[in-house]
Structures are given as structure tokens and as C-alpha cells.
C-alpha positions, 0 to 999 in steps of 0.5 A, a space after each residue: 409185140 410183148 413190149 407193146 402189151 406191157 405199155 398197156 396200149 388199147 387195141 381196136 379190132 376190126 373184123 372185115 377191114 376191107 378197102 372202104 369202110 373197114 379200112 377207114 374205121 381201122 385208120 380212124 382208131 389208129 389216128 386216135 391212138 389205138 393199135 389197129 388190128 385188122 382181119 381179112 381172109 387174105 392178110 396180104 390184102 391188108 398190107 397197103 392199109 398197114 403201110 398207110 397207118 404206119 405212114 402217119 405214125 400209127 400202129 397196125 397189125 393184119 391177120 388172115 382169119 375166117 370169122 366163120 371158123 370157131 377155132 380161128 376166132 379163138 386163136 385170133 383173140 388169144 394171140 392179140 390179147 397175149 401179144 399185142 394188147 387188150 381189145 378195147 373196141 371190137 368192130 364187126 364189119 363183114 358184109 354178105 350182100 348177095 341178091 338172089 330170087 327166093 325161087 333160085 336161092 340154094 340152101 348152101 348160099 343161104 347158110 353161107 350168108 348167115 354164117 358171114 353176116 351173123 354167126 361170125 358176129 356171134 363167135 367174135 362177139 362172144 370171145 371178145 366179150 369174155 375178155 371185156 367182162 373181166 375188165 368191166 369195160 369195152 365197146 362192141 360195134 356191129 355194122 348192120 344194114 337196111 336189110 336188118 330193118 326190112 326185107 327187100 325182094 331178092 334179099 331173103 338170105 341177106 335180110 334174114 342174116 342182118 335181122 339176126 345180127 340186129 337181134 344179137 346186138 340187142 341181146 348183147 347190149 341188154 346183157 353186157 351194158 350193166 357190166 360197162 360194155 357198150 354194144 352198138 348196132 349201126 345201120 348203114 343205108 345207102 351206097 358207099 364210095 367204093 370201087 365196086 359201086 363205081 364200076 358196078 353201079 355207075 348211076 349211083 356213083 354219079 351222085 357222089 358229087 351231090 353227097 349222095 353216097 356214103 363217104 367211108 371216112 365219115 362212117 368211120 368218124 361215127 364209129 369213133 364217136 360211139 366208142 368215146 361216148 360216156 355211159 350216161 349217153 350211150 347210143 345203141 342204134 345209129 342210122 347213117 344214110 345220105 340225105 337223098 336216100 329214101 327210108 
């Protein structure tokens, strides 16, 4: 690992590299020459993704990490920076889309959703920003949702957390932009092509043939472009939605 560090390779860190969007983002940055570092709470689930990236000649590392735990986040960032390379791109991609009536919502679940979708973003964003500031460069991208724009019935917890995530992104962009750190917030509005959607919402999945659900690789391509933008034309907020999605 230290040899990689000495070569000056840049790292793209994807927090929440699941089987769809997060994994596609990690692959896209590996294809672009970055070392992809990826986290899930269970590192074993990252092995197929690592093997796929290595299969096309990329470099990837997987880490087990709970982004809600401050000590784990600090340890993760220190390990990557010390042993692998400088984190040039951070993508925060943890979801927490759990519907529930406000009449039945529990304090414990409401708080957990906020921890996952917002507090974890603060912890990771803060730790990575500390390193980026010293180098005067870097890109931080937060995955948002329509819930961050408007709160729908049965999604009070998720909407509250995603609204807070959007505010965090705005605040960080205004503070860190003058220090050459690009902070962006991507609103992903619509069903994504995943096994979860296929098995749970087959009526939505039927729209795939009409380009009616989001392709994770196409989402990833937008993240790649954001990270490559010159600072005279930075995007802060980008909406991604299928053409048939109402908004």
C-alpha cells in the first residue's frame, strides 16, 4: 500500500458502495484512473465489486465502516490517507429511505434515519475536508433525494434528514469553495434499476424498457463529470430523474 501512496495516486472514496449506484460510481472512478476505496458495514459484500474493478485493470479497496461512528470514520480516513493515497473525491451515498406514518414513527428510528442520511455525512465530510483544505483541492459529492426538496406523506424522518443533508452541502460549498474544494449535491429523483425495485415494486421496474427508471451507470457518469469540472463552471446542485418522472 505504501508503494501506491508514493506514486501519488488519487483516491475516490465512496461511502455506501452498494450493489447499484454506489458500486457504479466506484467503478466509474476506477475506470478514470482513481484508486477506488469503498465502504459498507459488511466488507465481505464488497468483494465482488473489488474483483470486477480489478478485472478491468483498476485498483480498489474495501472497508467495513459504520459512518455514524465518529471513531470509525476518523480511523478510516487516516488509514486511507496514510497507506493508500490522498482522497481527491469523496462521494457520500448512504440511503435511509424508510417510510412510516408520523403517528407510528418511533424516536429511535427517526434518530437512526437522521444519523444515516445526515450525521454520517457530516462526520465523513468534515474529516475529508480537513485534508482537502491543506491541499487546496478536492471534490465532495452528496447523494440527495426528492425528499430533500419536499416532504411527502409517510416520509417525515427521511425528508427531515435529507433536508438537513442538503443544507449541510450548501453550507460546506459556501465555506470550502473559496479554498478550491468543490461541494455538490445530487438530487436523485426516481426509482433506480436495482434488485430491490425489481422484486418489491415490479410495476415500477416494468418501466425500465421505456427508460423510466434510473440506470446506475448513467448516474455514475454524472458524478464523474461533476468531479472533472473546472472551477469557473462548477455545478452545486444537479437533478437526475427519468423523463417520465413527475416533479
